[in-house]
N, C-alpha and C positions, 0 to 999 in steps of 0.2 A: 351607590355602587356596589359593595360589599354582600347587601343584602341579596341584591340580583343575581350575583354569582354564585352563590350559596346556596340559593331556592333552585339552580340547574343543579346545581350539585346534589343536592337533598333530593330530587326528585327525578333523580337519572340513577341515583347506586342507591344499592341494598344501606343497609349501616352498617353492615362489617366493613366495607368497602370504603362510607365515608369515613368512618372512623381512622381505616388506617390511612387514606389521602391526609385528614385535618389532621396526624399525626407529625405531619414536615409540612410544618410552622412558615407559610411560604405566602404570602397574598401573591405574588407574581406568577408561581405557579398551579393556584387556585382558578385563576384567569384560564390560564393556556387552557385547562383542564376545562371548566365549564365551554372556554368557546370552542375548543374540540368537538363536543358535546353535540354543543347545541350547529354546528356546521354539518357532522357529521353521520349526526341521526343513529346512535349505534342503537342494537337491542339493550344490552347489556354494560357496565363496567366492571371489570378484574384489575385490582390494585394488586402486584406483585410485589410479597414482600424477600427478605432474604431467607425464608424456612425453605426445609427440604423438601417440604410437603409442596410448598406452587412453587419452586423452580419444578418437582415431577408432575406438576398439577398441567405444567405450561408442554413439557415433554409430551404428555399425554397427547392432549390435544390437537397437538400440533401432527398425529398418528391417527385418532380421530375424528379430525376434521379431514384428510386424504392429504394435506397440505404434503404427508409428509409421508414413507410406507415400509416397514419392517424390513429387515435384511437377514439375513442367515445366522451372522454374528449377534451373539448379545451387546445391546445397546445403538447397536449402527441401523440406522434409516437413510429410505435417500428423497433426492426432494429434485423434480423436474421446475426449470424456467419456462415458459411461453419460447417458440422458436425463434422467437424475432427480439424477444427480454433475454441477452446471454451474455450481454457486457454493460459496464459503464455508457450512456449513453451524452454524449458530446453535443449532438446539436440540442436537443431539449434540459440538458441541465446549465441553467442558466445564473446570474445574477439577478437581485433585485435592488435596482439602483437609482438612486428619493433623485429628484431634477437637479439638485442643488449638488449636485457631488459626481463623481467619472471613473470610471476604471480604462485600463490597461482595455486599445482594441482588440489585445490579445484574448481578450476572455468574451465569454459569453454573456451576454446579456441584456434586461431589457427595463423598459421602466416599473422604477418601484410601485405605482396604483395602479398601471395598465397587467404586470403579472399578478401582483397580490390578486384581483379583480378575475382571471384566470386559473392561476391553481383551486380559487377557492370555489372558482364554479366547481372544477371539474371534481370537487371534495366534499361537493352540498351532499348528504344525502347516500353517501356512498357507503357508510358502516350501515343501512337499513339491514335487518332480523342477525346482527352480526355484535362481535363483541369487539368494543373496545380496547383492550390490554394499556396499561399501563404502568411503565419499567421502571425502578432509579438505577442508572449505575453509574459508575465512575472512570474516566479516564487519567489517567498512570494509578498507582499505587493510593488507597485513602490513606487522610492520615498526613498531605504531604504539600510541601509549596508547590508542587507538578499537580493535582485533583480539579481536575473541574467537573464535577458535579453535574449529570445529565438526564433528558429525562425524555423518554420516548412512545409515544403514542401510536399504535399501531395497530390494525385486527389479522394479522396474518399472524398465526400460531407460529409458522415457522420460522419466522424475522424473529420474535421476540425468543424460542428456542437456538437460534443462531449467538445471540446474545448474548445468553447464556455461556455460553462454550468461547467467545471470543474476549468480554471485557469481563468488569469483577464488578459482583452486585451490591449495590448500595445505600437500602433502601433504609439500613438504623446510621449510614453515616449522613444522609441529608435531614433526619430527624433527626440530629445533633448541629448541623448548620443554623439551621432558625430561621428566622425570616429575614436574616442579611445576606444570604444565599443567592449567588447567580446561578442560575443553568441554564445549560444549550436543553434547546429544547425540537423536540422530532416531530411531525407530526405525517403516518405513512396510510392512507390506504392501497391494500393491490387492483383496489376498483371489481367492474364485473370482469366475474374468472366463470371459465368452465367446467366439464363437468371431468376435468382432470384439477381440477383450482388452480389454474394456470390464467393471469391475468392477461385478457383477450382483449383492450382495450387501447391500443398497443397505439395508432394514431393520436392519442390523446395520453400519451407518457409526459411527467414534466417534473420537471427535479429543478424545485428553485428556493434559493437562499434569500432570505431578506435577512441582510447582515446588520442592520439597524436595529434588529431585535435578540438579536443573536437564534434564528428560531430559523428550521428549513422543513419546507412542506416535497412530501415525492407522492405522487401517484398514478395508481394505471403501468404497474410491476411492480414484480418480488424479488428482482434479481438481486444478491444482495449489498452490493456495490452501490446501489440507487436506494436501497431500503436501510440497511443497517445504518444507524444515527450518528452512530460515533464512530465509525470507517470514514470513506474519506470527504463525508457531507461535512461532521463536524471537524476534520484538519481543515477545512475553508473557514470554516468560524475561528477554530485556533491559532492558525497563525495570522486574522486580524487582532486579537487577545494579544500573541505576542509581540506583535511588532507594538502596541502602547504599551505594552509591560519591560519592552523591553531581552526578550529569552525569545529560542524560536522553536519553531511545530517543523519537524521534517519529514519526511516520506522517505521514512530509513530503517532498518533492521538493525539491531545492535545483536553482537557475536561473542564470547569469551574464546577468546583463542588461547591455546599452551606453548609456551615458551622453553626456551633451556631454562633446567634451574625448581621449572615444577611452576612459575610463574604465568600467569592470566592477564592477559590485557585484552580491553574493549576496543571493539572500532566496530563502525555505524555504516551504513552502505546505502547509496542512492540508484537505486534500476528501474527505470520504468518496464509495466507489466512484461510478465514473456521476457527478460530478459540475463537470467541468471540469478536472482536477486532472493528469492524464499532459498535455491541449493548453497549458495555462497553462504547464506546464513545459516546453513544446513549442514554444515562440512561434517565429514564423521570421526569422532573422535575431538570434536569442540563443542563449545557450550553453545545454546542458543537464547538468547533474552530476548529477543521479539523479531517480526520477520515484514514491520511494514510500516509504524507512524510510531516514529520517535519523538521527545520534548528534551530541549535542554536548555539549561542554565548553570552560569558561573554562581558556585557556593562555594565561599573560604578560598577564593582565588585557584579555583579549579574551574574546571568543564566537566559537567554533570551530565549525565542521561537515563532517564527510564524512558521504558516501552509504555506507552499511552493504554493498550489494549494487552490481554492475560490470555489472547486464545491462536491460533491460525488459519485464517481464510486462504489456502492454496489453490494452484493451478495445480491440477493432479498428472497430468498429462505427460510421458515421459520420467516419471515416477515408475524406479526401482529400485527392488534388492540390494543388487547390488550398487549403484550408485547414489542410492538415499535410505539406508538402511534404518538408520530412524522413524523416517517415515512411513516403512514402510510396515516397520516393528505396529504401530498403532494402529495404523490403517489393517491388521492380518490379525489382531486381537481383542476381543472384547473391551470393551470400552465406548461411554459417548463420542459416536462421527457421525457429523451430515455429510453423505458425501451428494453431490450436484449436478447434473446434467450429465452422470454418464452411464454407461448400455449394462442393465440389468437381466441376468438370466438364472434361474432358480435361485432367488435371493442373493445372488455375489453380482458384484459390481466387476465393471469391467471395464477399461479406460485405455485410450491413446497411448502407445508408447509405452506400456509398461511390462515389453519382456518376457510375458507369457503369454501360450496358445491364446487366442480371441472365438468366442460363438462366431458361428453364422446367424446369426441373431437374438432375437430379446426386445427390451424396451426401453426407450430411449425417449429422449425430451420432443423426441415430432412424434412420441406413438411407439405400435409393434415397429420393429425395424427387420432385416433383414438386409444382408451381404446384397450389394448390388442397388438398392433399394433409393430411388431418384426425386427430387427434391421438384417441386413445379417447373422448376428451371429447366426439368433435365440434367442436372450435376448430380453425380452418386455421391450417397451424408455418408460419412463414415458414421462406424459405432457409435463414439461418443463427440460431444463436444471440444471443442478443442481448447475451452476455456471451463472446462467440467470443472469441478472443485472440491474439496474436504474441507468441515470446519470440524476442528478439536481442540480445546483447551492447555497450552503450553503445559502445564506440570504432570500431563499424560504422556509425555515427550520424556524418554532416557535420557535425554541432554539437554534437559533444562534445568537452564542457568540458576542456581540460588539466591540468583539476585533479585530477581524478577519481581518480587514487593517491597525492596528495597525503600524506604519511603524518601532517602539522600540520593538513589539515583546510585551510578558509577562511573567512574571518572575515565574520562575516554581518552583513547592513545592516537586514535585516527579517522580519520575518511576518508571514501570509497565509493568513486563514480563509476557506473561504469552505463554504456549503451551499448547499441545495434552498431558497429560500423565496419561494413566492409571494404574499407579503402585505407584510414588515412592512420588512425593512433597503433602504437604496439599494444604487445600486452596486457604490460603494466607498469606504471610510472608511478614515478614520485613529484610532485611538486615545489619547485626551489623554496616556493613560502607558502605562507596562509594563503597571500590576495593571488598568487599565481595561480595555485592547486583551484581557489576557486573559481577564480576566470575561467582558465585553463581546462580545468576538466568539466568541473559544474556548471558554470554559467555556458560553456560551447559545450554542452554535451549532447551529442548529436546521434539518434539513434531513428530503425524504420517500426511503422504501425505494424501491432501485429492484435492476434486474432480478440485480444482481453476488450479492449476498447470497437465497438460497432464501428465498420467504415471500412473502406480500401486496406487492406495487409499490405504488406511491403514500400508503402510510400516512404522517403528519406524527410528528415524533420528533423528540426532543433528542440530539444523538449529541456528548457534549463533547469538544473539539478533534479529532474524526474519529478518535478511536484507544479508543472509551467496546469498541468488546466485544472488545480487546486486551488490557485492561485486566488487571492482577493484580499490586495492593494498592489500597489503599482510591482511593476517588474524592475524597472529599475531600486525603487525601493525595498522589495526582497532583496537584489544582490547588495545592497548597501548595509543591509541591514545583518547578512553574513560577514561580510569585510569588514565588519566595523564591531561586530563580536567580541571579539580575539583582540580588542586594539590594551586592553587592559590587564590579559594572563601572560605571566611568565613562560609559562609553556601547552603552546596550545595544540591540539594532534597536529600529525602530520596529514600531508594530503593528498592519498591518491588518486588516479585515473587507472581504468582498467578494461580493458577491450576482450570480450569471451568471444568475436565474430570478425575478427580479422582473417581475410580471406588471401589467398595467393593469384598465378595469372591464371590459374587454373580453375579457380573459385570454389577450390579445397581448403576449409577453413584452416589456419596454421595452427589453430590449439585443436588438444584433446577438449572432452567434456569436465574430465578429472582433473588439468592443467589447473585450474584455479586456485586450489587450494593451494600450489608450489609458490602460483604469487599472493595468498592470504599473509603464508607461512614465512615468505619476504620481505613482506609487509613489518609484521610482529619481528622480525628480526631490526627493519631501519628503524621503528620507534626509538630503540633499546641503544643505536647506536653503533649493532655486534658487525655489521655489514658496511663495506663502501658501496659507493654506487656510481654510473658513470655520466656524463652530464652530456646531455644531449641538446638540440635545440629545444624538445616541445616538454622536458622534466628529467630528471634522474632514473637511470635503467640501471637494471640488474648487472651483476657482471657473470658471467659463463661461471667462472669457477664459485663463486655460490652457489650458482641455478644449480648446478651438475648434479652436490650432496645431496638438495631438497631432494631433487626427485627420485632419486634412489631412498633416500630416508623415508616420504611421504607416500610414494606412490611404489616402491620395488619396481621401479626402470631407470632403465641408463639413459643420458639424455648426450644428442650430439652437441659434436658443434653444429653441423650442416641444421641441427635442428632451432638452435640458438638462431643462427642470421637468420635465417627464416622469418621469423618469432619478432624479431626486433631490428632487421632493419631500417633505418629510417626511412621512411617515402615521404621526399622532401614536395617535388612537383603535388602532391596526394592532401601534407597538409597544410601548402600555399592556398592551396582550393578552398580546406576549407575552414580556413579564420575567412577567407574569403567571402562563404556561405554563414559562416556565425557571426559578423559586421553586419554584413546585409540585415540578418535579422534581428541586430541591435538598433540600426536605424531606422525598419518599418515598424519595431515592435516596443523595443525599450525605454529609446532613452535614453540619454549622456549619464551613462554613472566613468569617470573618469578612469579610474584604474582599470577597467574594460581596456580602453580603448590603450594605455598604457601598452596592457602584459603582452595583449595582441599583436600591436606593434610592435614591441621589442621581440616577439617570437617570431616573426616575421622575419622580420631580421638578422634574425640567428640562424634560421631556415636561407633565407637568403644569401647568405655568409659560406651556411656549410656546402651549398651547389655550386657556387663560386670555385670551391676548394675541392672538390670529390662528384658532384656531377644528383644526377636525381634522387638516387639509394646509395643509401650508405650502408656498409657493413658496422654493426656495432661493433668490430674491432679495428676498425677505421677511425673510431671516435676516441681510442685510447690517447 
């Protein structure tokens, strides 16, 4: 058997690239690459090392093949995905489940043998005439207990280039790991492309996970969320690995927030896409350690976290110089940045909500565009896609946290869960304890679907811990893993819930866009027990006398008692209805988790008691 796959590698690789591959002394890896070659039949194979020359070659080829085009600012390029390839595609992202196993009905799945036959059939010969690029990358800092080695095979130079910005290169680290290393493996092909180098076989797009082999297959798509293996595809594998080994893999940012006396407190936060996650991670004056995926471990009795990534694949809509100065700065100066699905005019990128005058024509993901242009359904098309993105390495940001590559991670002081809840939850609140916070804010996270996921927008849904789309273990077990993780910790992080999208009776937001900075500063004070809080039925809420000086200090604006009452009035009736929705979801999709029932039943009783004594809408001033 070894002779067979070795022969495949030798026959299809130059001596130089065969030598590079064989330096990583790992039989499973060699078999994976040989299988990919036999299946996809590339013209050539390029093994990328950590050398500056190889990294430069990847970037150059992304431009030479037409997958990216250079922009006016040095180092900036633009990539376009196809009109129907603009987000994560839930419908065709499936788990390959063996006959003797089962996953939650909430997870999209197909029988393993059937799914493998389908996706491998689509990949057969998919790389003819192209180069197979072999990438060695690391999830988590190298040389750490958090580290997971990964290998990606792709025929997209854009995908390979994006990985250079978003992850830590790890060829030499993989060489040192030797024969016992266990890799996450990813195989991707763009499939058939048109003259714009855009995947066109959209009906046959597939993103399938063979979790029994820690392997992902992706075909007929280029959108990074479907193709950059180490992102959400790897998160699914990491969740299963964490479940086996007793740690947590989470869909969370990590941020260092400054407090009194020069201290810095780390918080992690889970938000569904387009719900304020990156903007919270990038608050002016604070430090960003990561914006998307975090790993948590208990080390020497401490709750410690690392960023699995080392770059940002961020939504660019509404990024402005005023609200997002650190992002705006890196998008406006020389350095390596990949823009995707924006409008380009005269070598300059434009996006929705950027706060400057935009042109009336240019080129976007649909080709030539002009103001008033309509799609095939007769709808006017915007100048750029709402899910347009930018990819940039974290160290390029002026506010990158210096602990980014600390192999031991950082001690976490708080967790934040936030969604789009227009009706019920107040803008910020703290769980009574770890279990209450995990259940009331995490397992009860309610949001509205957005443009970041293909499908209808504005549909209200439960998105458990903002990780539901990526769970590869039963939902009940995932909740239990979170609940039990801190059982033996003396000082677990505090748990907070935020809601930037609460509306009043006139359907206006009660929050300002920048108010989130005040909520985060209040959390930092609560973690160190510097301020008190008011006990409401759904959690601990801020006192007016603590928020008013924070608004003045952080945002330079006055904060009235009317604003406070408008934001923190407890909407009893709406919160009771929310519990109904969460419990119905639990019965249908989750199953029995006793702690969830206990927390929600107790919350219902507190709300009913308040309703009986104070009515349906209770001012925070009446809770004291």
